[in-house]
C-alpha positions in Angstrom: -0.2 0.0 -0.1 1.8 3.4 -1.0 2.2 5.6 2.2 0.1 9.0 2.4 3.2 11.3 2.1 4.3 9.5 -1.4 0.8 9.8 -2.8 0.0 12.6 -5.4 -2.5 14.1 -3.1 0.6 14.2 0.1 0.2 18.0 1.7 -3.3 18.2 -0.1 -2.2 18.7 -3.9 -3.0 16.4 -6.9 -0.5 16.5 -10.3 -2.4 17.0 -13.6 -0.4 16.8 -16.4 2.7 17.9 -14.3 0.8 20.9 -12.4 -0.1 20.9 -8.6 -4.0 21.6 -8.0 -5.6 22.1 -4.8 -7.0 18.6 -3.6 -9.1 17.2 -0.7 -6.9 17.8 2.4 -4.3 15.2 3.1 -6.1 13.3 6.1 -2.8 13.3 7.4 -2.8 16.7 7.9 -6.5 16.9 9.1 -4.9 15.1 12.0 -2.6 17.6 13.0 0.5 15.1 11.9 2.3 17.3 10.0 1.3 20.7 11.8 3.3 22.4 14.6 1.5 23.2 17.8 0.3 26.7 18.2 1.5 28.3 21.4 0.1 31.1 23.3 2.7 34.1 23.5 3.7 33.0 27.0 4.5 29.7 26.0 6.3 31.1 23.0 8.0 33.5 25.5 8.8 30.8 28.1 10.3 28.3 25.1 12.7 31.0 24.4 13.4 31.8 27.5 14.9 27.9 27.7 16.2 27.4 24.2 13.7 25.6 23.2 14.8 25.8 19.4 11.5 24.2 17.8 9.7 27.4 19.9 12.3 30.1 18.4 12.3 28.7 14.9 8.2 28.9 14.8 8.6 32.3 16.5 11.3 33.7 13.8 8.6 32.1 10.9 6.0 33.9 13.3 8.1 37.4 12.7 9.1 37.2 9.1 5.0 36.5 8.1 3.1 39.1 6.4 -0.1 38.2 8.0 -1.7 40.9 9.9 -2.3 39.0 12.7 1.0 37.2 12.9 2.4 40.1 13.5 0.7 41.2 16.3 1.5 38.1 18.3 5.3 38.4 17.2 5.9 42.0 18.6 4.2 40.8 21.5 6.9 38.2 22.0 9.5 40.2 20.9 8.1 43.0 24.0 8.4 39.8 26.4 11.8 39.2 25.2 13.1 42.5 24.8 14.7 42.3 28.6 16.2 39.4 28.4 18.3 40.5 25.0 21.2 42.1 24.5 23.6 40.6 25.9 25.4 39.0 22.9 28.2 39.8 20.4 27.3 41.0 17.2 29.3 40.2 13.9 28.6 41.1 10.6 30.0 38.7 7.6 29.7 40.3 4.4 31.9 39.6 1.1 31.1 39.0 -2.8 30.1 36.0 -3.6 32.0 33.0 -3.9 34.5 34.9 -1.0 33.7 32.0 1.2 31.6 33.3 3.4 29.2 30.3 4.2 32.3 28.1 5.2 33.9 30.7 6.9 31.1 30.8 9.1 31.7 27.4 9.7 35.0 27.6 10.6 34.6 30.2 12.5 31.8 29.3 14.6 33.1 25.8 15.4 36.6 27.3 16.8 34.7 29.7 18.9 32.9 27.6 20.2 35.1 25.1 21.0 37.6 27.3 22.5 34.6 29.8 24.8 32.1 28.0 25.1 28.7 29.6 24.8 25.9 29.9 21.9 26.1 30.8 18.6 23.6 31.7 16.1 23.5 32.0 12.8 21.4 34.5 10.8 21.9 33.7 6.8 20.1 35.9 4.3 19.8 34.5 0.8 18.8 36.5 -2.0 15.3 36.5 -3.4 14.8 36.3 -6.9 13.3 39.4 -8.5 11.4 36.9 -11.0 10.0 34.2 -8.8 10.5 35.7 -5.2 12.0 32.6 -4.4 14.9 32.2 -2.4 17.1 29.0 -2.3 18.5 29.0 1.5 20.5 26.5 1.0 23.4 28.1 3.0 23.0 25.8 6.0 24.6 23.0 4.2 28.2 24.4 3.3 28.1 24.8 7.6 28.6 21.0 7.6 29.7 21.4 11.4 27.7 23.7 12.9 24.6 22.2 11.8 25.3 19.0 13.8 25.8 21.3 16.9 23.3 21.4 19.4 25.0 24.9 20.8 24.2 26.5 17.4 21.5 27.6 15.7 21.1 28.1 12.2 18.1 30.2 10.5 18.3 30.7 6.9 15.5 33.7 5.9 15.3 35.0 2.1 16.2 38.9 1.9 12.8 39.4 0.3 13.8 42.1 -1.9 14.9 44.1 1.1 18.1 46.3 0.4 21.2 46.6 2.4 21.8 42.8 2.8 19.8 41.7 5.1 15.9 40.9 5.9 13.5 42.9 7.2 13.1 41.1 10.0 16.2 40.2 11.2 17.2 43.0 13.7 13.3 41.6 15.6 15.3 37.7 15.0 18.6 38.9 16.8 16.1 39.8 19.8 14.9 36.4 20.5 18.0 35.0 19.7 19.9 36.7 22.4 16.7 35.9 24.6 17.4 32.1 23.7 20.6 32.5 25.5 23.1 33.1 21.5 25.8 34.9 23.2 27.5 35.2 20.0 25.3 36.0 16.8 26.6 35.9 13.0 24.4 37.7 10.3 25.7 36.8 6.9 24.5 39.1 4.3 23.4 38.2 0.7 26.8 40.1 -0.4 25.6 42.7 -2.4 28.9 44.5 -2.6 28.4 48.2 -1.2 25.4 48.4 0.1 25.6 46.5 3.5 24.3 49.6 5.4 21.8 47.7 7.3 23.8 45.0 8.3 26.4 47.3 9.7 23.3 49.3 11.7 22.7 45.9 14.0 26.3 44.7 14.3 29.2 45.4 17.1 31.5 44.5 14.1 31.6 44.4 10.4 33.7 41.7 8.6 34.2 42.1 5.4 35.4 38.9 3.6 37.4 39.2 0.9 39.8 37.5 -1.9 42.7 38.1 -4.0 42.6 38.6 -7.8 39.7 40.0 -8.0 40.5 43.8 -8.5 38.6 44.5 -5.4 41.9 45.9 -4.1 41.6 48.8 -6.9 38.3 49.2 -5.6 38.9 50.0 -2.5 39.6 53.9 -2.5 36.0 54.0 -3.2 33.5 55.2 -0.7 31.3 52.4 0.2 31.1 49.0 2.2 35.1 49.5 2.8 34.6 52.8 4.7 32.4 51.1 7.3 34.0 47.3 7.3 35.7 47.1 11.1 38.2 44.3 9.8 39.3 42.6 6.6 40.1 39.1 6.1 41.5 38.1 2.8 40.2 34.2 2.2 41.8 31.4 0.5 45.2 32.2 1.2 47.1 28.6 0.8 48.9 27.1 -1.9 49.8 29.4 -5.1 47.9 32.0 -3.4 50.0 32.6 -0.8 51.5 35.5 -2.7 48.6 37.2 -4.0 46.9 37.5 -0.5 49.3 39.1 0.7 49.2 41.5 -1.4 45.9 42.0 -1.9 45.8 42.5 2.1 48.8 44.9 1.5 46.7 46.9 -0.7 43.5 47.4 1.0 46.0 48.4 4.3 47.1 51.3 2.1 43.4 51.8 1.0 42.0 52.3 4.3 44.5 54.9 4.8 42.7 57.1 2.7 39.9 56.9 4.4 39.3 59.4 8.0 39.9 57.7 11.2 36.5 56.2 12.2 34.7 57.3 15.1 35.3 54.6 17.5 39.1 55.1 17.2 39.9 51.9 15.8 41.9 51.5 12.6 40.7 48.2 10.7 43.2 45.6 10.4 43.5 43.5 7.7 44.5 39.7 8.1 45.0 36.5 5.7 43.6 33.1 6.4 42.5 29.6 4.8 39.0 28.6 5.2 39.9 25.5 3.5 42.8 24.3 5.9 41.5 26.5 8.4 44.8 28.7 9.3 44.5 32.4 10.8 41.2 32.1 12.2 43.0 32.1 15.6 43.6 35.6 14.7 40.6 36.5 13.3 38.8 36.0 16.5 41.5 38.0 18.7 41.3 40.6 16.8 37.1 40.6 16.9 37.5 40.5 20.7 40.5 43.1 20.7 37.9 45.6 19.0 35.1 44.6 21.5 37.1 45.4 24.3 38.3 48.3 22.9 35.1 50.2 22.0 33.7 48.9 25.3 36.8 50.5 27.3 35.6 54.0 25.2 32.9 53.6 25.2 31.3 53.5 21.7 29.9 50.4 22.1 27.0 51.3 24.1 27.4 54.6 21.5 26.9 52.7 18.4 24.1 50.3 20.4 22.1 53.6 21.2 22.2 54.7 17.4 21.2 51.7 16.0 18.2 51.4 18.4 17.5 54.6 17.1 17.8 53.6 13.1 16.0 51.1 13.9 13.4 53.3 15.2 12.8 55.5 12.1 13.4 52.2 9.8 10.1 50.5 11.2 8.1 54.0 11.2 8.6 54.3 7.1 7.7 50.3 7.0 4.7 50.7 8.8 3.8 53.8 6.8 4.1 51.9 3.6 2.5 48.9 4.7 -0.4 51.2 5.8 -0.5 53.0 2.5 -0.8 50.1 0.2 -3.4 48.6 2.3 -5.7 51.5 2.0 -8.9 50.4 0.0 -8.9 53.4 -1.5 -5.6 53.4 -2.6 -5.4 49.9 -3.9 -8.4 51.1 -6.2 -6.5 54.3 -7.7 -2.8 52.4 -7.9 -4.0 50.7 -11.3 -5.7 53.5 -12.7 -2.1 55.7 -11.9 -0.1 53.3 -13.6 -2.1 53.3 -17.2 -1.9 57.4 -16.5 1.9 57.1 -16.4 2.3 54.3 -19.0 0.0 56.5 -21.4 1.9 59.4 -20.6 -0.6 61.6 -19.5 1.0 62.0 -16.4 4.3 61.8 -15.2 5.4 59.6 -12.3 5.5 62.2 -9.7 2.1 63.5 -10.9 0.7 60.2 -10.1 2.6 59.2 -7.2 2.0 62.8 -5.3 -1.9 62.3 -6.6 -1.7 59.5 -4.9 -0.3 60.2 -1.6 -2.9 63.8 -1.4 -5.6 60.8 -1.7 -4.3 58.6 1.1 -3.3 61.9 3.5 -7.0 63.0 2.8 -7.9 59.9 4.3 -6.2 60.1 7.5 -7.8 63.1 8.1 
């Protein structure tokens, strides 16, 4: 007898000529066999505080949901978890695609857990397709060591069109992870080049991973991601590539001197390491901890976090206003008409936009 999980009607779908269509809901789903238990706010908070990974994962899913009811519940969970957050070291990790971010995170994370103990959460942001809107979410497969550890939590999330290299809800996810006892947080960005400012605004240390021979060392004098990095590491420094990596590191160090001294008073360091062989990983962590001690001593650590809280308050206001605008029933009806006017050349894009905004503001009075 064919098992329901393997049949064509599994998960409430039938296959007709290769196209999945709705069908009668699978009885296994009806009995709740494949459904997660729905927790109350208090149950969810209690589970997070005791480090229950299943409940933490469900809470993150709740945060990422666009359902208004889910969002309201998620905000209550975040509010109750907030007093237990803030005790971690948050590290942003960025770099061009192919620089070895996921492999390096696996190596860095394993080293810090084995050496210093504690718990590590990895929030990996995967780029979403502009066409299908989907994401592979495959970063976890490249973190073979961390994915098997009980003291590590890996959560891939789609960028979903969010600019700045991170997902819109990553900031709230950090709060939940800290409340769950994770004292080290990695945020791996999508690696989009010089627009990672959103990630920089939610971490204590921003690490930029580079590789030699890509021409990036000549781009180093450009104002952008190089300017906001607290540390730069050149990966794949092994075999015949050692000389090229060391030369690239020298070029990066020279480029950093074109920038004014950061407000933190810390001059970013440039190191070489090998993610494949594990050379230089200890030195990378020594640099990170040296930075954290340095900025805590001069007070910049708290100053940076206070500014980040202010930044995300304004970001939340802007996101809320944007959602309210597009969900307004009057605007929803007028949008298509405005689009048609712009496409027909009857109105400029700006005229159409201001007209919609005027209608929106009038409806608020």
